[in-house]
N, C-alpha and C positions, 0 to 999 in steps of 0.2 A: 301743491298744497301749501299755502302760506303758513309760516310759523307764527305762534303767539306765545307770549311769555308764560311759562309754566310756573305757577305760584303754589303748586302743591308741595308742602314740606314733607308730607307723609302720604303715601298712597291711600286712597279711600278703602281699598281692600284690607288694609291694616288698621287705619285710623278708626274705621267704623265697625270692625269685626266684633261680633258679640262673643264674650267669653263665657265660661261655665257659670259665672255669677253676675247677673245683670241687675244693677240698682237703678231703676227708672225714677225713683224719687229724687235723686240728685242730678239727673240728666238735665243739662241746660239745653232747652229745645230751640233756643235762638242762636246757638253756637255754630261755628263753621269749622269743625275739626279737620285739621290738615291743610286748610286753605289759608294762605297768607295775604290774599288780596281782598278786594271789595266786589261790589256788584258789577261795576263797569268792566273790571278786568275779567271777571267770571264770564260775562257775556261775550267778550272777545275770544277768550280761550275756548268757550263752549262752541262757538261758531267754527273754529278751526278743527276742533275735535269732531264736530258734526260731519265735516267733509271726509275725515278719515273713517268715521263710523259708517258712512254711506258706502265707501269703497270696500270696507271689510264685509259689510252685509252682502254686497254684490258677489263677492268671492264665495261666501257661504252659500248663497243661492245657486251659483253656478256649480258648486261642489255637490249640492243635493240633486240638481238636474242631471248630473253625470254619474249618478249611482253611489255617491258618498253617503255616510251614515251620521254625519255630525249635525247638530242643531243647538240652539240656545233657548233656555226658558227663563224669562224674567218674571219673578213672582213679586207682586206689589201688594203689600198688606198694610192697612191702616184704618183708623176710625174715620168717620165722616169729616170732611173739610181738610183731611191730611194731605190732599193734593195728588191722589192717585190718577185722576183724569188729566191733570197737568203734566204728569210724567209721560203718560201715553201721548199727549198732544205735542209737547215740546221736546221730548227726548226721542221717543220711538218715531215721532213724526218726521225726524230728519232723514229717515231711510225710505227706500222704495216700499210702498205699502203692499205690493204683491209678494214681498218676502216676509210679511208679518202675519202671524195668526193670533188674533186678539180674542180673548174669552173673558167675559165678566161673570162672576159667580154670585148669583143672588140667592134668595130663599129657594131651597130645593123644590122642584116640581113634584107632582104626584108620582110620576114615573121614576124620578130619581130617588124618591123616598123608599121605593120598593127594592132598591139595590143597596149594596154597601156604599158608604159615603165616598169612597175613592173611585167608584165606578164612573161617575160623570167626569172626574178629573182625568182619568186614564183616556177617556174618549176625546179629550181636548188637547192632548199632548201634541207638540209641534212635530210635523213630518221632517225628515232630513232636509237640510237647506234653509229652514225657516227659523226666524226668531219668534218664539211663542211668548205671549204676554198674558199673565193672569192678573186681572183686576179683581182683587180678593182671590181666595183659593181654597184648598182643602183645609187650611188653617182656620177657616170659619167654624169648622166642626170641633175645634178645641178652644175656640175663643167665644163666639156668640153662643154656641151650644152650651158651653160651661156656665156662662153668666146667666143665661136664660133658664138653666136647670134642666135642659132636655137631654143632657148626658150626665151620668153620675160621676162624682169625684173619683171613685175607685176604678172607673173605666178609663180614666185619662192616661195612666201609665201604659196601658195596652195600646191606646191610640197613638201615643207618642212613638212607641216602638214600630207600629205599623207604618207610620209616616216616614220614619227614618229608613226602614227597610225599602219602602216604596221609592224613596228618592235615591237610594243606592242603586236600585234596579234601573231607574231612569238614567242615572249617570253612566252605568255600565253599558247601556244601549247606545251611548254616543251623544247624550245631551248634557251640555254644561248648564248648571243651575245657578242663577244669580237671585238671591233672596234679599229684598229690602223691606225693612219695617219703618214706615214713615210715622214719626211720632211728633204730634202737635201738642202744645201746652194747653191746659184747661182754659186759660184766659184768651189765647189766640183762637181757639175753636169757637168760643162764645162770640168773638168779634166777627169771625167769618160767617157764622150762622146769622148774626144780626144783619150783615151786609146783604145776605140773600133775601131777607125779609124787607129790607129797605128798597131794593131794586126790583121792579116788576119783571124785568127780563131775567131775573135769577130765581123767581118764585118756583119754577119748575124743578129746581135743584133742591128745594127744601122739603123735608119730610118731618111731620110732627113727631115721629118717633125719635128724631135726633135729640130732642130734649130729654126723652126717657133714657137714652144712652148716656147722656151727661150725668144723670142722677146715679148711674151705676159706674161712674168714672173710676173709683178705687178698685172695684171688682175687675174692670177691664184692664187696669194697669197691672194688677196681680196676675191676671191670665196671660197678658203679653210677656211679663217677666218670666213666667214658667215656660212658655213656648220658646222664648229665646234661649233659655238655659238648657232645655231638654231636647231641642231639635236643631241646634247649630252644630253641624258635623263637618268633617274635613271635605266631603264631597259636595256638601250643600250648606255652607256657612250663612248665618244671618248677618246682615249689615244694618246697624241702627242709625237711621238718618234723621237728625233734627230738622224739622220742616217749618219752623216759625218764619224763616227766611226762605221763601219759595225758590228764589234763584239759586240758593245753595243746594237745596234738595235736588233740583234738576241738574245742576253741575255735577254733583256727586254720583248720581245714577248714570249720567252720561259717561263718566270716567269708569265706573264699574263695568258697564256694558262694553265699552271700547276695549278695556283690558281683557275681558273674557273672550272677545273675538280675536284680539291679537294673539292670545295664548293658543288658539286653535292652529295658528301657523299654516293657513291654507294658501295655496297658490292656484293659479288658473288651471283648470283641468285640461289634460291633453286629449285631443280628439282621437276617436277610434278610426278615423278615415285619413287619407293622405291629402294634404293641402294642395299639392301641385296637381294631383289628379282631379280634384274638385274645381280647381281653377280652369283646367282644360275643358271640363264639362260645361262650366258656366260660360266660358269664352265662346263656346260653340253656339250659344243662344243670344250673343250680343252683337251689335253692329260694330263696324270698323271704327266709327267715330267714338262710340262708347268705350271701346277697348283702348283707344289712344288716350282718352281722358282718364281711364282707370290706371293706365301705366304712368301717366303724369302725376296722379295722386299718390301712387304707391310709396314713393320715397318719403313724401310728407307724412303719410300715415305711419310708416315704420318709425320715423323720427319722433313723432308724437307719442307713439307707444313706449319707446325707450325713455322718453322724458317723464311720462306718467309713472312708469315703473320706478324710476330713480326717485321721484318725489314721494311715491308711496313708501318705498323702502326707508327713506329718510324719516318720514313721519312715524312709521312703525318703530324705528330705532329710538326716536325721541320718546315715544309712549312706553317702550319696553325698558327704558333706562330712567324712568321717572324716579324721584326720591322715594326712599323706603324700600323695604325688603320685597323681593320678587315672590309672587305666589301667595297662597293663603297662609295665614298664621296658624300655628298649631291649635287644634280644637280640643274639646273634651275627649278624654280617652273612652272610646266605646259609646254606646247608646244607652242611657239610663233606662232601666226597666226592660232591657232587651230579652232577658230570659223568660219573663212571664208574658211576653207579647204574643199575639196570635196573628197569623197572616191574614190578608184581606180576602183570600180565597180566589184571587184572580191570577191570570197569567201575567208574566212580567211584560213591561212595555215593549221589549224586543221580541215577544212571542215565545220566549223560552221558559225556563223554570221560574217559579215565583219565589224561590228561596235562595236567590243569588247572594253569595257571601263575598266579603272583601271589597276592595276598591277597584275602580276601572284601571286598565293598564296605563302606565305613564306614556305621555305623548311628547314629541319634540315640539318645543316652543320656539318662537322667533328669537327669544333671548338665547336659548340653547344653540340654535343654528348659527346665530351671529358669533357666539363664543367659539364654536367649532371653526367657523370661517376665519376668525382672527388667528387661530393657531396655524392655519394654512398661509404660507407666505404670500400667495397671490390672491387669496380670497375668491371673490366671485369670478375674477378673470380666469382662474384655474378651472372653476366649474364650467364656465362657458367653453373653454378650450376642450375640456373633457367631453362636453356635449357635442362639440363640433367634430371631435375625433370619432365619437360613436356614430354620428350621422355619416361621416365619410366611410366608415367601415361598413355601415348598412348599405350605402350606395354601391360600394365595391362588391359586397356580397351579391347584391341584386344583379350587378353587371356580370359577375362570374356565373351566376345562375343562368342568365340569358345566353351566355356562351358555353354553357356546360355541355350541350349536345355536340357542338363542333369540336370543343376541346377534347371530349371523350373520344370522338372519331379520330382526331389527330393523334391522341395517345396510342390508340389501338394500331393505327397505321405505322406509327414510329416503332412500336414494339415489334410488329410483324417484320418490318424491314431489318430491325436489329437481329431478330432471330435468324432471318435468312443469311445475313452477313456473317453471323457467328457460325452458322452451320457450314457455309462455304469455306470459311477459314479453317474450320476443323477438318473438312475433307481434304483440303490442300496440304495441311500439315501431316495428315495420316498418309497421304500418297507419298510425300517426301520421305517419311520414315520408312515406308515399305521399300522405296527405291534404294535407300541407303543400305538397308539390310541385304538386299540382293547383291549389291556391288561388293560388300564385304565378304 
């Protein structure tokens, strides 16, 4: 994985983190918070990150296929023309599509309206091993529903509490949540809508209702500010991404998603079967010529594996030591309105109780593991030697097991011979003593 110059002065996870008070009126939506370079540097860096992102996603997919419980959920929220589709195409598009679960939430269907508003969201959560992507989300029910007046203002605190509780349950079940609010300026949105009208190949993207949304601009900004302030928590923080520069928005979301996967600290899963045994089974089905070719390729494949692993470890180390504090910044204390909130009446995403409290257990990160290895004098080499020692012991135990029957027989025979020898010596000594007594 070729390196590219990292021009992040502050990690996006920190630079874009929404605090308890969000002032959208003063937000510069053409800014590039934390990034010290321009568009060309961003393009080069994003390409390098894309290769790392693809590798991380493959490990997550393998983890899920092997019985793991981890997944990632990317929630992309924004008004029309904010670039939600561009994030899916240019960021998520860099990974294998079979490991992605994409769901776009539009106007609820008749069936969805018969259920609690979180019902359809729960059904779309990513399975273990997948990156789930929500193009819009359950936040439509506290944004659009609020502006359109389909939900009363006094019901909003309860919904905020329900959402916070729901996201805690998702996180506790093994899903890392990455939430991004794509915020476009009023002027830029107008230009992008006009471009859709100018180009016949973009007419399909235009909706006359988009102009109605612009007329409610101030109401939407107030709704977004409230959502960011009330639902940015430690387990599911919001990241406010200025999107007037499309390239920056894509770069920032790429970095957020990459760091989320790095923090999972996943390795390749270990098989439940023995490699040598499966090689013998496979060899029995191959021709002599194919076996010779496989033997010739083996050394090259092993060397390529070690090189790939070394490059991956170096790329992760660079990503894990990017400028800025590690991990999420402190969020608001507690969830506003939690006491008067009501549960959504459904089971938790993990199938357990729906009143899960507290945060998910802490997990070892790549940074933590690297720090631990640095304390060890020999680092990875020591770990490799330990693994080799364990393998040798397992092989020795198996060898001992195979010879256990003969060894047991030998021990029994030796013990019997010893008892006979001891008995004979005892009889000889007894006879000598008896003879001596008679002489005296």
